[in-house]
C-alpha positions in Angstrom: -125.0 -32.4 -66.1 -127.7 -34.9 -66.0 -130.7 -34.3 -63.7 -129.6 -30.6 -63.5 -131.5 -27.1 -63.7 -129.2 -24.6 -65.3 -129.5 -20.9 -65.3 -127.4 -19.2 -68.0 -127.0 -15.6 -67.5 -126.0 -13.6 -70.8 -127.5 -16.6 -72.4 -128.3 -14.6 -75.5 -124.8 -13.3 -75.9 -121.7 -14.7 -77.6 -120.1 -17.2 -75.1 -123.6 -17.7 -73.2 -125.4 -18.8 -76.3 -122.8 -21.1 -77.3 -122.8 -22.6 -73.8 -126.5 -23.3 -74.1 -126.0 -24.8 -77.6 -123.3 -27.1 -75.9 -125.6 -28.0 -73.0 -128.3 -28.6 -75.8 -126.0 -31.1 -77.7 -125.6 -33.4 -74.3 -129.4 -33.4 -74.1 -129.7 -30.7 -71.5 -132.9 -28.2 -72.3 -134.1 -27.5 -68.6 -132.3 -24.2 -69.0 -133.3 -20.6 -67.8 -131.9 -18.0 -69.9 -131.3 -14.6 -68.3 -130.3 -11.6 -70.5 -131.2 -8.0 -71.5 -132.2 -8.1 -75.2 -133.0 -4.3 -75.3 -133.2 -2.9 -78.9 -130.2 -5.2 -80.4 -130.7 -8.4 -82.6 -129.2 -10.3 -80.0 -132.5 -12.3 -79.7 -131.6 -14.1 -82.9 -129.2 -16.0 -80.9 -131.8 -17.6 -78.9 -133.8 -18.8 -82.0 -131.2 -21.7 -82.5 -131.5 -22.6 -78.9 -133.7 -25.3 -76.8 -134.6 -23.9 -73.3 -137.4 -23.7 -70.9 -137.7 -20.2 -70.1 -136.4 -16.6 -70.6 -136.1 -13.8 -68.2 -134.9 -10.3 -68.2 -132.0 -9.4 -66.0 -133.6 -6.9 -63.7 -136.7 -9.3 -63.2 -134.4 -12.1 -62.4 -132.3 -10.2 -59.9 -135.5 -9.4 -57.9 -136.5 -12.8 -58.0 -133.1 -14.2 -56.7 -133.4 -11.9 -53.7 -136.6 -13.7 -53.1 -135.4 -17.3 -52.9 -135.9 -18.0 -56.6 -132.6 -19.9 -57.0 -133.5 -22.7 -54.7 -135.0 -25.0 -57.5 -131.8 -24.8 -59.6 -128.6 -26.9 -59.5 -126.1 -24.7 -61.6 -125.6 -21.0 -62.5 -123.4 -20.0 -65.2 -123.0 -16.2 -65.0 -121.8 -14.8 -68.4 -124.1 -11.8 -68.1 -122.3 -8.3 -67.9 -121.5 -5.4 -69.8 -118.4 -6.2 -71.7 -117.4 -2.9 -73.6 -113.9 -2.2 -73.0 -114.5 1.5 -73.8 -117.6 2.0 -71.5 -116.8 5.3 -69.4 -119.8 5.0 -66.9 -117.9 3.6 -64.0 -121.0 3.2 -61.8 -122.9 1.4 -64.5 -120.1 -1.1 -64.7 -120.0 -1.5 -61.0 -123.6 -2.2 -60.8 -123.7 -4.5 -63.8 -120.3 -6.5 -63.3 -119.5 -6.3 -59.7 -122.7 -5.9 -57.4 -124.7 -8.0 -59.5 -122.1 -10.9 -59.4 -121.7 -10.6 -55.8 -125.5 -11.1 -55.1 -125.7 -14.2 -57.4 -122.4 -15.8 -56.2 -123.2 -15.2 -52.3 -126.8 -16.6 -52.8 -125.6 -19.5 -54.8 -122.9 -20.5 -52.2 -125.5 -19.9 -49.3 -127.8 -22.5 -51.1 -125.3 -24.9 -52.1 -125.8 -24.1 -56.1 -122.9 -24.4 -58.4 -121.6 -21.1 -59.5 -119.3 -20.2 -62.4 -118.8 -16.7 -63.7 -117.0 -14.9 -66.4 -114.0 -12.8 -65.3 -111.5 -11.3 -68.2 -108.1 -11.5 -69.5 -108.6 -7.7 -69.3 -107.8 -7.9 -65.6 -104.1 -8.7 -66.6 -103.6 -5.1 -67.8 -100.5 -4.8 -70.1 -99.5 -8.3 -68.9 -96.5 -6.9 -67.0 -96.4 -10.0 -64.8 -97.3 -12.4 -67.6 -100.9 -14.1 -68.1 -100.7 -16.7 -65.3 -103.8 -17.6 -63.4 -101.8 -18.6 -60.6 -100.1 -15.2 -60.0 -101.1 -13.0 -56.9 -104.1 -11.2 -58.3 -103.4 -8.3 -55.9 -100.5 -7.3 -58.2 -102.6 -7.1 -61.3 -103.4 -3.5 -62.8 -106.2 -3.4 -65.5 -105.8 -1.0 -68.2 -109.7 0.0 -68.3 -112.8 0.3 -66.4 -114.2 -2.9 -67.6 -111.3 -5.0 -66.7 -111.3 -3.1 -63.2 -115.0 -4.2 -62.7 -114.2 -7.8 -63.2 -111.0 -7.7 -61.3 -113.0 -6.0 -58.3 -115.1 -9.1 -58.1 -112.1 -11.4 -58.3 -110.5 -9.6 -55.5 -113.8 -9.7 -53.4 -114.1 -13.5 -53.9 -110.5 -13.8 -52.9 -110.8 -11.6 -49.7 -113.9 -13.4 -48.6 -113.0 -16.9 -49.2 -115.8 -17.2 -51.7 -113.2 -18.2 -54.7 -112.9 -21.6 -52.8 -116.5 -22.4 -53.6 -117.0 -21.0 -56.8 -115.2 -20.9 -60.3 -114.0 -17.9 -62.4 -112.9 -18.0 -65.9 -110.5 -15.4 -67.4 -111.4 -15.6 -71.2 -109.2 -14.4 -73.5 -110.0 -13.0 -77.3 -113.0 -15.1 -77.9 -114.6 -15.1 -81.3 -117.2 -17.0 -83.3 -121.0 -17.2 -84.4 -123.3 -15.4 -82.1 -121.4 -12.0 -81.7 -123.1 -10.0 -84.6 -125.2 -7.8 -82.0 -122.0 -6.6 -80.3 -121.2 -3.5 -82.3 -117.6 -2.1 -81.8 -117.1 -5.1 -79.5 -117.4 -7.6 -82.1 -114.1 -9.5 -83.0 -111.8 -8.5 -85.5 -112.6 -11.6 -87.4 -116.3 -10.6 -88.0 -115.3 -6.9 -88.5 -112.8 -8.0 -90.8 -115.0 -10.5 -92.8 -117.5 -7.6 -93.2 -114.8 -5.2 -94.3 -113.2 -7.9 -96.8 -116.6 -8.6 -98.2 -117.3 -4.7 -98.8 -114.0 -3.3 -99.9 -111.7 -6.3 -100.6 -109.1 -5.2 -97.9 -108.5 -5.5 -94.4 -107.3 -2.6 -92.1 -105.3 -3.1 -89.1 -103.9 -1.0 -86.6 -100.3 0.2 -87.1 -97.6 -0.7 -84.1 -96.3 2.1 -82.3 -93.7 -0.1 -80.4 -90.4 -0.9 -82.3 -90.4 -4.4 -81.1 -93.5 -5.1 -83.2 -94.1 -4.7 -87.1 -97.3 -3.4 -88.3 -99.9 -6.1 -87.9 -97.4 -8.2 -85.7 -99.2 -7.5 -82.5 -100.0 -10.7 -80.7 -103.2 -12.2 -79.2 -104.4 -15.4 -77.5 -107.6 -16.0 -80.0 -110.0 -18.6 -78.9 -112.9 -20.1 -80.9 -116.1 -19.7 -79.0 -116.8 -23.4 -79.2 -113.9 -24.3 -77.3 -114.7 -21.4 -74.9 -118.1 -23.2 -74.0 -116.7 -26.8 -73.9 -113.9 -25.7 -71.3 -116.6 -23.8 -69.4 -118.8 -26.9 -69.1 -115.7 -28.8 -68.5 -114.8 -26.7 -65.3 -118.3 -26.5 -64.3 -119.0 -30.1 -64.3 -116.0 -31.0 -61.9 -115.0 -30.0 -58.3 -112.7 -27.1 -60.1 -112.5 -24.0 -57.9 -111.0 -20.9 -58.3 -109.8 -18.8 -61.1 -108.7 -20.3 -64.5 -107.6 -18.7 -67.8 -109.6 -19.7 -70.9 -107.5 -19.5 -73.9 -105.5 -21.5 -76.2 -101.9 -20.8 -74.9 -100.9 -19.6 -78.3 -100.2 -15.9 -79.3 -100.8 -15.3 -83.0 -100.6 -12.0 -85.0 -103.4 -9.8 -86.3 -101.7 -10.5 -89.9 -102.2 -14.3 -89.3 -105.8 -13.7 -88.4 -106.3 -11.8 -91.6 -104.5 -14.0 -93.8 -106.9 -16.8 -92.6 -110.0 -14.6 -93.4 -108.7 -14.0 -96.8 -107.9 -17.6 -97.3 -111.3 -18.8 -96.1 -113.1 -16.4 -98.6 -110.8 -17.5 -101.4 -109.7 -13.7 -101.8 -106.4 -12.5 -102.6 -104.8 -11.1 -99.4 -104.8 -7.3 -99.2 -104.1 -5.8 -95.7 -103.4 -2.1 -94.9 -102.4 -0.5 -91.8 -104.2 2.5 -90.4 -103.6 5.0 -87.2 -104.8 3.7 -84.0 -107.3 6.1 -82.2 -105.4 8.4 -79.5 -107.7 7.0 -76.7 -106.5 3.4 -77.2 -102.7 4.0 -77.6 -102.0 3.8 -74.0 -104.4 1.0 -73.3 -103.5 -1.2 -76.1 -102.4 -4.9 -75.6 -99.6 -5.6 -77.9 -99.2 -9.3 -76.5 -101.3 -11.8 -74.8 -100.9 -15.6 -74.2 -102.8 -17.6 -71.7 -100.9 -19.8 -69.4 -102.9 -23.1 -69.7 -101.3 -25.4 -67.3 -103.8 -24.9 -64.6 -106.5 -25.7 -67.1 -104.8 -28.6 -68.3 -104.4 -30.1 -64.8 -108.2 -30.4 -64.7 -107.6 -33.3 -67.5 -109.2 -31.0 -70.2 -108.8 -33.4 -73.2 -111.1 -31.9 -75.8 -108.1 -30.0 -77.4 -108.3 -26.4 -78.9 -109.3 -25.3 -82.6 -106.3 -23.9 -84.7 -106.9 -20.4 -85.5 -107.1 -21.1 -89.2 -109.8 -23.9 -88.9 -111.8 -21.9 -86.6 -111.8 -18.9 -89.0 -112.5 -21.3 -91.8 -115.5 -22.6 -89.8 -116.9 -19.4 -88.8 -116.7 -17.7 -92.1 -118.6 -20.6 -93.8 -121.2 -20.0 -91.1 -121.2 -16.4 -92.0 -121.5 -17.1 -95.6 -124.4 -19.5 -95.4 -126.3 -17.5 -92.5 -126.2 -20.2 -89.9 
């Protein structure tokens, strides 16, 4: 990453801000952060970062269409609407599909390294597993957010763009910097706040007999690992679509136990009804196939769930 000029869209968000922080750790500060701060407190994520400039996303898009990117070497495109419950399909198409198309095509035309965030939501129920080598035309996302991400993956594949860019399917990412995300905050952060307030944690009941309550499984990934993997794939000649997960499926109960343990509070988990609108779109199991990632010689490992939650809770407790 030496002698590079980097743009990070969504740079005030959870993954984006941690990518910038990781760049800072490696000595990189010639960074343009692009985001939409709006009325949220997402701006607080910027206060811990070192970067050259900030720009709002609409202003940035206008500049991109006027040759602005030519002085940059890398574009890390994390910016998107990440709400899995967003129902305005046109909004998602503009934000997650059209915007990405413009950036990707402009970068490729100008020889700029381009990496973008896809999502594990593109796998739908995981009927065909969570293999980043599978024929993506067989995938059926469960919600419009997942489909908006899937749509660009398909476009990149059909046009051959995918051979010149890198797409990352992030699994369940959590960690410091997500406080602004509202309902889209991780269960780690929601659970921490609930336990601090009530002394107990509520998880969704299971509606499938093969899973006991709280035994639904996810591939939970610490955001610091997500940032490191992102920069590893960016810095090498690794093109195509890659899963970004730990390759380990763990239960919500395990996650809850780790939060209680980090807080030094007796475990107290209750199970509540799942909202009707979620029941048909709920993933009971996700597990990233990491073979393709590991073949790139990624060697920094993955933070175990209990350790990651312990570190995260400590940061939340100290306000850092």
